N, C-alpha and C positions, 0 to 999 in steps of 0.2 A: 504494500500500500504506500502511496506517495507520502502521506503524513508520517508514517513510521520511518521511512528512509530519511526524510528531511530531518527529523528530530535526532536520529542516530548518527547520520553522517555530517550534519552541520548543526552542532548543538547550540551555537550562539546566533542562529539565523533570525532574520526578520522576514515575515511572510505576509504578502498582500494577495487577496483573492477577490475577484469581482465576477458577478454573474447575476442572472435574473433571480430575484427572490419571490416574485409574483408575476404571473402572466395575465394578459388581458382575457376577458371572458370571450370565448369563441362559441358561436352558435352550435357548432358540431364538435366541441371539445370532448375528448375522452374523459371519463369520470374516474374519480378516485383521488386519494391523497397524493399530492404532487404529480397529478396527471399531466402529460405533455399536451402541447398544442401543436397540431400538424397543419402547416399553413404554406401557401404559395403566394408570393408577392406578384400582383398583376402590374399592368403598365403604369398606373399612377401609384405613387408611393403609399398613399393611404388606403388603397384597395387591396384586399386580401381574399384568397379563397381558402377556406378551412376544409379539412377532411375529417370524416368521422372515425378514421382508422390510421394507423401508422403503416399499414400495408399498401403503400402507393409505389408506383414504379420509381426506381432509383433516379434521383435528380429532379423529380417532379415537385418536391416539397421540402421544407425545412421542418425539423422536429425540435421543438423547444421544451426543455425540461427545467422547471424551477429548482433552485437549490435550497435545501433545508439548512440555513445558516446556523440555527440554534443547535441542531444535531452535529453539524460540522464543528462548531465551537466546543461542544462537549467532548467530541472525539479528540480534538486537538489538545485540549486541557488534559485529558486522560493520558495521552501519549507523551506530551512534551513537558507537562507539569508547569506550563506557562499560561498566564492569563492572556486573554485576547478580547477584542471588542468588535461588535458588529455596527456598521454605520451605513447610511445611504450614501450614494455617490456625491450628492450635493454637500453632505456633512464632511466627507473626506476632502473634497475640493476646498471648502471653506477653511479647513485647517492647514492643508498642505500646499495649496496653490501658491501661496506667498513664498514658499521655499524654492520655487523654480526661478532661475535667473534667465529671463528671456532677452 
């Protein structure tokens, strides 16, 4: 597992991870906890075609899985014995954008 290797091979690491924590509601979204959204972007950027299944021809759609960051945080703490925190992208940018020298 990636977290296990990271904590063993680089004990003083700093780790940033970003992903979707929630997906938009799709009319044909699959159901269940952390269910994926299977979608194809149409000509206009705001237009999407959703599929009721992940069984679509290869290359026809993207499959988006939300990340359970609370579970990931718990796993990370268990393996690394380090604290971590979860924040939205805008919160991260508010804190760290000023550190970038443009």
